DOKOL-28392 format. One record per residue (C-alpha): y, x, z. Coordinates in pm, 1 decimal. Layout:
<recs>
<c2: Y; c1: X; c3: Z> $
...
</recs>
This chain:
<recs>
<c2: 0.0; c1: 0.0; c3: 0.0> $
<c2: 330.0; c1: 153.2; c3: -110.3> $
<c2: 653.4; c1: 166.8; c3: 87.8> $
<c2: 816.9; c1: -39.7; c3: -187.5> $
<c2: 559.9; c1: -314.6; c3: -136.4> $
<c2: 610.4; c1: -310.4; c3: 242.0> $
<c2: 990.5; c1: -318.6; c3: 206.4> $
<c2: 963.5; c1: -610.2; c3: -34.7> $
<c2: 767.2; c1: -811.5; c3: 220.5> $
<c2: 1011.4; c1: -716.9; c3: 496.2> $
<c2: 1303.3; c1: -829.6; c3: 279.3> $
<c2: 1129.2; c1: -1157.0; c3: 193.8> $
<c2: 1054.1; c1: -1221.9; c3: 562.0> $
<c2: 1415.8; c1: -1140.5; c3: 650.5> $
<c2: 1556.1; c1: -1401.1; c3: 409.4> $
<c2: 1298.1; c1: -1664.4; c3: 498.5> $
<c2: 1378.5; c1: -1613.5; c3: 868.7> $
<c2: 1754.0; c1: -1614.0; c3: 802.0> $
<c2: 1716.6; c1: -1941.8; c3: 613.5> $
<c2: 1514.1; c1: -2089.4; c3: 897.2> $
<c2: 1789.0; c1: -1999.0; c3: 1145.8> $
<c2: 2036.3; c1: -2208.1; c3: 946.1> $
<c2: 1831.2; c1: -2507.5; c3: 1062.1> $
<c2: 1743.5; c1: -2380.1; c3: 1409.4> $
<c2: 2102.1; c1: -2287.1; c3: 1504.7> $
<c2: 2336.9; c1: -2458.2; c3: 1258.7> $
<c2: 2632.5; c1: -2446.2; c3: 1501.0> $
<c2: 2648.2; c1: -2066.3; c3: 1474.1> $
<c2: 2667.6; c1: -2071.4; c3: 1094.3> $
<c2: 2904.3; c1: -2367.6; c3: 1077.0> $
<c2: 3135.4; c1: -2194.9; c3: 1327.7> $
<c2: 3167.9; c1: -1886.7; c3: 1106.3> $
<c2: 3219.4; c1: -2085.6; c3: 786.2> $
<c2: 3576.4; c1: -2031.3; c3: 664.7> $
<c2: 3791.5; c1: -2343.2; c3: 697.4> $
<c2: 3853.7; c1: -2363.9; c3: 322.9> $
<c2: 3483.2; c1: -2432.8; c3: 258.0> $
<c2: 3430.1; c1: -2808.9; c3: 217.3> $
<c2: 3145.2; c1: -2984.7; c3: 401.5> $
<c2: 3030.4; c1: -2685.9; c3: 610.6> $
<c2: 2726.4; c1: -2875.9; c3: 743.5> $
<c2: 2601.5; c1: -2936.0; c3: 390.6> $
<c2: 2683.6; c1: -2580.5; c3: 284.0> $
<c2: 2485.2; c1: -2450.9; c3: 582.5> $
<c2: 2181.1; c1: -2653.7; c3: 477.7> $
<c2: 2218.9; c1: -2541.0; c3: 116.6> $
<c2: 2244.6; c1: -2173.2; c3: 211.8> $
<c2: 1942.2; c1: -2206.4; c3: 442.7> $
<c2: 1732.1; c1: -2362.7; c3: 166.8> $
<c2: 1847.2; c1: -2101.2; c3: -84.3> $
<c2: 1760.3; c1: -1813.9; c3: 150.8> $
<c2: 1413.4; c1: -1953.7; c3: 216.5> $
<c2: 1346.7; c1: -2009.6; c3: -153.7> $
<c2: 1476.2; c1: -1666.3; c3: -254.3> $
<c2: 1257.2; c1: -1506.1; c3: 12.2> $
<c2: 952.7; c1: -1689.9; c3: -118.8> $
<c2: 1037.7; c1: -1616.3; c3: -483.4> $
<c2: 1063.9; c1: -1244.5; c3: -401.3> $
<c2: 691.0; c1: -1253.9; c3: -333.3> $
<c2: 604.9; c1: -1399.1; c3: -674.0> $
<c2: 590.0; c1: -1127.6; c3: -937.9> $
<c2: 725.1; c1: -1351.0; c3: -1216.1> $
<c2: 1030.7; c1: -1455.2; c3: -1011.0> $
<c2: 1088.4; c1: -1137.0; c3: -810.0> $
<c2: 1367.6; c1: -995.8; c3: -1025.3> $
<c2: 1547.4; c1: -1329.0; c3: -1052.5> $
<c2: 1517.3; c1: -1377.9; c3: -675.1> $
<c2: 1661.1; c1: -1031.1; c3: -613.5> $
<c2: 1958.6; c1: -1114.0; c3: -838.0> $
<c2: 1992.1; c1: -1441.6; c3: -650.2> $
<c2: 2004.7; c1: -1254.2; c3: -320.5> $
<c2: 2275.1; c1: -1025.5; c3: -456.9> $
<c2: 2478.1; c1: -1328.2; c3: -566.1> $
<c2: 2423.6; c1: -1496.3; c3: -229.7> $
<c2: 2532.0; c1: -1185.9; c3: -36.9> $
<c2: 2849.8; c1: -1167.7; c3: -243.4> $
<c2: 2911.7; c1: -1541.3; c3: -195.7> $
<c2: 2876.0; c1: -1529.4; c3: 184.6> $
<c2: 3077.3; c1: -1209.3; c3: 228.8> $
<c2: 3400.2; c1: -1405.0; c3: 296.4> $
<c2: 3220.7; c1: -1578.7; c3: 585.8> $
<c2: 3137.6; c1: -1237.1; c3: 732.3> $
<c2: 3502.2; c1: -1134.2; c3: 707.3> $
<c2: 3606.8; c1: -1464.1; c3: 863.6> $
<c2: 3352.8; c1: -1413.8; c3: 1144.3> $
<c2: 3503.6; c1: -1070.9; c3: 1216.0> $
<c2: 3857.8; c1: -1211.5; c3: 1213.1> $
<c2: 3756.3; c1: -1498.1; c3: 1440.8> $
<c2: 3595.1; c1: -1262.1; c3: 1692.6> $
<c2: 3900.9; c1: -1039.1; c3: 1685.8> $
<c2: 4135.7; c1: -1335.1; c3: 1733.3> $
<c2: 3933.6; c1: -1450.5; c3: 2036.0> $
<c2: 3947.1; c1: -1099.3; c3: 2186.2> $
<c2: 3571.0; c1: -1051.5; c3: 2163.4> $
<c2: 3395.3; c1: -722.1; c3: 2095.5> $
<c2: 3409.0; c1: -691.7; c3: 1717.3> $
<c2: 3170.3; c1: -398.0; c3: 1681.8> $
<c2: 2880.1; c1: -607.4; c3: 1552.2> $
<c2: 3095.2; c1: -808.7; c3: 1311.6> $
<c2: 3260.8; c1: -492.1; c3: 1183.3> $
<c2: 2930.7; c1: -308.7; c3: 1130.6> $
<c2: 2795.0; c1: -612.9; c3: 950.0> $
<c2: 3049.6; c1: -577.0; c3: 667.8> $
<c2: 2926.0; c1: -246.7; c3: 517.3> $
<c2: 2566.6; c1: -351.6; c3: 585.4> $
<c2: 2620.8; c1: -612.1; c3: 313.1> $
<c2: 2641.6; c1: -327.2; c3: 61.5> $
<c2: 2310.6; c1: -186.1; c3: 185.7> $
<c2: 2148.6; c1: -529.2; c3: 160.7> $
<c2: 2279.3; c1: -564.5; c3: -194.4> $
<c2: 2137.7; c1: -223.7; c3: -284.2> $
<c2: 1803.5; c1: -316.1; c3: -123.7> $
<c2: 1784.1; c1: -632.7; c3: -334.1> $
<c2: 1897.2; c1: -446.2; c3: -645.9> $
<c2: 1595.6; c1: -216.1; c3: -608.0> $
<c2: 1376.4; c1: -516.3; c3: -695.0> $
<c2: 1575.1; c1: -649.2; c3: -993.5> $
</recs>
């Protein structure tokens, strides 16, 4: 079993779990949704479903590349929410270390997905 194969399964599990958490803890995701996004509850459900599907499709050879491109697009689409989350934490005087570190991690996640395109 190659490292590439193992990393693919880890990535798929990560997105499936992330999608699941949109349903398990919707308040967290809705709270960090920028105010200009309409219907944040529906957007949260949509993003959760998309993450689960992309994670599953990563595991299917015929859809792996398309799923990886989908993940890249999703990461770009949700990046403003990560910035908003950082700004919100800063405004509330909370420790912003985690939200600040999360921003460049997006680039690593995009690269990781790109490896499977």
